[in-house]
N, C-alpha and C positions, 0 to 999 in steps of 0.2 A: 525588453525582449518574456516572448509566451512561449508556453511546454506545450507539445504533444502527444498527446496518448490516445493510443490503439486497442482497440480491443477486441481482442479475440475469444468469445465467450462460447467455448471448445470444453471437454473436457477428456482426456484419455482414461476415467475409471469414476466409479461413480463412490464422489467421499462423502461419507457419513459427516463431514461437516458441514458442507454444503447443500448436500442431495443430487446437485447437481448432476446432470452427463447428457451427454451428446458426442458421439463419432463424428470425428473428421476424415469422413473420408476426402479420397482426393477430389474427384468434381463439384465437391461443396467448398473446400478447401479451396480450388480455383475459381470459383463464382465467387466467394467471400474473397478472398483477396482485389480480384476486379471492381468488383463495388464498392470496396475501401475508396478504389483508387478514383475510380467515379466520386466517390461525396467528398472529396479532394477536391475537384473540379467545379462540385455545383458550388459550393461556399464560396464565400467573398472575400473572407478574410484572409491576409495575408501576412504576419507578421512576422519578426524574426524571430526566430525558432531556436530555445533555450537549452532545450531536451528535449528526448523523445523515449515516449514509452511502453514497449509492449506490454502487457499486461494482460491481468484475465483469461482465468480459462484455461488454455494449457499450449501457449502460443509456439513453443519448442519443440511440437507435431507439424509443424507446417517445412513442408520442403523446403529445398534451398536455394531454387525456381522461384517460387514463390514468395523470400522471405526477399530475395536479389527485385525480385517485382517492385513490392512495397519500398524498397528503402528507395530504392531507383527514381519511385513517384515522387515521394517526401521527397527527396532533394532537388527535382524537378521542380514542382510545385512550389516548395519554399526556401526563403532564403534562411539557411541551415549553419548558425554559426561555428568557427571552425571547431570549437572548439567544445562542443556542445556533450551533455553528459548523454550518451546514447545507452537507456536498457533493457533487456530483454529478459519476462521470468523463462527460468528452464525448469521440467521436472530434473533431482538429477541423472533419473534412466535414459534423461534422454539428450545427453549432452556425450558428443558422439567425434568425433577423428574431425577437422578440417571444418567442421560446423558452423566459425561463421568468415572464413575463407569470403575475401570481399565483404566484405558486411561491415557495414562503421561502428558496429557492438560495439560499447567499450567498457560496460557495467553489466554484471548479470547478480538475475535473483531467483534463487534455489529456495523452495519450499521444504529444507530437510523436515523441522516439524518437531521430530524427536531423534533420537540414535538408539529406540529401544523398538525390536522388530515385530516385536509383542503388540507395544505400542503403534505403528504400524499399519500394523497388519488390523487393529481394533477401527482406525481410518481409513480402509480401506485405501489405502494407498498403492498404487504399484512401488517404489522403490523401498530398498531398503539401506539398514545404515551402513552397508560397508559402502552401499557405490553413492553414497553423498564424498564420502575420503574419496574414491576413484574420479568422482566429478571435478571435485575443485580440482587437483592434476592431469585432469585433462586440460579444464581452465585455462593453467599456468601457464600450460605448453603448446595454448595457442596464445599468447599476450594476454590474455584476457587475465589483469592482476586487480580490478574492482569487483571482487564478490561481497554481494550481498546474503545473511543465512536465515530465512526464519526461523521459528524457535513456538512451539506450543507450551505450555505448562498447566496443569489442573485437570490433566486424568482421571478417569473412577480410578480409584484406587493406588494414585500415583503417590509415594510416598517424599520425604525431601530428601532424601537417600538420589533416589532417584533422580531428580528434578538438578542434581550437582552436579550429579553423571555427566546427565547432557550439560551442562554446565561446561563441566572440563573438556569436554568431548569440542565443542564446538571453537574453543578456544585453542585447543592444539589445532585448527586447521587455520586459526590466524586469515579469516577474512577480515574484513577491511568494514565491514557494516552488519549488525544483527538488530533484527525485529525479533521480539519478543510477547505474544498475545496467549492473556484466559484462555481457555477454551469457555465458549460461550454455547449456552443452550440454543438457540435461535429455533423462533416457533415457526415450523412447517419440514421442520430438515428434517431425518430419517432417526440424526442423536438426540433433536428434541422429543422426537415417540418413543427411544426406548427411556427417557427419562419418564412419560407420562404412566409406560407398561412399568416401569420401577424396573429397568432390569439396568441401570444403572444408575447413580447414582452421585453427584456433585460434592465433590470435596467441601469442607466447611470453608468459611468465609478466611480464617487467622492462616489456617494454612496455607490456602491465596496468599494472604499479605506477608508470609511468611520469605514463599518462594521468592514474590519479587522484588521482596527486601535482598536475599539471596542473590537475585542475578545483576539486581545494582551494584552489590559489595563484589559484586568477580570482575566484572566486567569494568569499575572504576576503575579496580585496583590495576586492571594489566593496558590501561591506560585508552580506555574507550568513553569518548562523552557520553554525556546522559542528556542526548543533545532537544528528545522527547519523548512524553508518556513510554511507549514502548521503543523507539527507534535509540539505536547505538552506532557512536564510529567513530573508527579514530584518525588522528587531527585531518584534515584536510577531504573526508570519506562522507559528508556526510550526504545522505540526498538530494540534489540539488534540484530531481523532478518534484519527489514530497512534501520540500522544503516553499514550492509555489503556492500548494494549498494551503499551508500553515497561514504563507505568510501575504496572500489577497495579489498573488500574480496570477494573468489569466492564462487560460488554458485551454487548448483547443480536447473537443474531445469526438474520436473519429470511429464508428463501427455502432452494432447495435449495442441499447442501452450503453454507448457511452456521454456521458457529460462536456458542456459545458463552460466557461465563467469569463464574462469579457469587463467585469467591474460596475459594468451597471444591471446585466440579467446574467440567469444561468437559461442551460437548455438541453437539454436531453432528447437523445435516437430513442424508437419506439426500443425493447426488449426483443422481440418476439424474431428471429430470425432471418426467416420464411418474408415474415411484410418486411423489416428491414430489406433487403435483398430486394426484393419485389416493388417496393417504393423508390428506392436509388435508379435501378432499370426503369424506372419511367420519367425520369429525371427530375425526382421532385422530392426533397430533406423530407424526410421522416424523424419531424420532434418538432417537440412544444418549448417554449420559453416565457420564460416566469421573469417582471423585472421585478429589478429590488428595491424597494426602500430602503431608507437610512435606519431606521429599524431593524430591518429583516438584516442589514449588511453589518450590524453594530451587534446581533447573538450569536451569528456566523464568524466573527472573532472571537465571540466569549470561547468556542466550542473549537476551535480551530487552535489561532496563534496564541491565546492560553493556555494550549498543552505544549507551545514547547521552553527550553532554557531559556531566550529571553524574553518570553510573555509579550503584553499585550503592550505598544506605545503610546503613553498616555496623548504624545502630541499629533500623532494619526488623528486622533476623534475630536469630533466637536463638543462644542464646547457643556451644553447640556447631555453631551451621552458622558462624559467626561465625570463632571460633575458627580452624575446617577452609577455611575461602576464602583466612586469614589467612597460615596456613603453608602453602599449597600454594600460592599467588601471590608467596610471598618473593623467592624467585628472580627475577621478572619483576618486581619495586618494585627489585631492585638492579641490574638491567640496565636499567631505567627504560623499560620496557613495558610498565609500569603505573603509578601513581599514586596514594598514600594522602595526601587534602586535607580538611579538614576532616569525617572520618568520613564522606567516600566513597572508596572505590576506580572508576577510571577508566582508558578506556584511553589510552597517549599516544598521538601520530600515529604513531609509531616502532610500536604495539605492534598500533596496527589492521592493519597491512600480514599482520600474523602470528597474528589474534584467534583465528582458526578452533584453530590447536593450543594455544592458551591457555587458552581457554574450554575444550576438553577436561581440560587438566590443571586448572581451578577446578570441574570436576562429580564429583557424589558421586554415584559407581554402584556 
């Protein structure tokens, strides 16, 4: 059973974190949705679909008419399972009455990021902290009871007390799923330029690790399962769609810059929205493809499955790669950074903190 990912590469504001901005005016969104539907028709894959994910940018800016058109075409082109997880990313301030009327959406992922209006302003986010609370209430009124909230920690000047307040706030909202990420300074973003100009300063690594420890302690104490490095879920509410990425399940990506994977190869569409629209309009798929050899598949597994609570299932590996993994993992197993249990190898909590260097040791180059 495959997953379906639809990329909506538009943002309604210029976020300092990613730096991307593109207005989603009516004519462009109409054209983009039409082309998404056309891409479905051009593709040959027709696997049963177990998850649908509208993400990237601001899909909640799409009109109800376009959302209805998009979902109608999906269900016409693919055999979507009756219990499919259907997720839509939403900005908190985009949540409105009757937003999901007659739509199959049963899960919403919201980028709250922080409950500090000061830090939201730093990120150039449109919403306020209070709007997150209101959005959760509105979603419940509309029958959406599978809500994921994204948080971010490690802001310049943020203290451990500040972070604790964010954690307590999100727990008061009782979302079914929480994702939390440390603030990253990616090259080419406005945030990275501020760093180079000495206008902001990264928090030190010790404080960042303390924030991560606090996150785990608080969420696990409240019954959340720490099932992937950055993801926590109440029982039964793991993200099925994201889990497919981590556990080698095929997925189809539609839209500009969307990626697809079919166990043998991966492909990706061109990122430029204008070129994507023009190419699809001519009846051509605007994608490149890479065939995957066994070494690439193994390395991908190290950087995905090993991030999860279950880790890597050794029985799925060819003997040569299994032997290589166990040989290179031995020192980390001895120091209890990795754990071998039930024919799975996974990180311990201590190992997660130095996971990048350990993964580098386990990859085959």
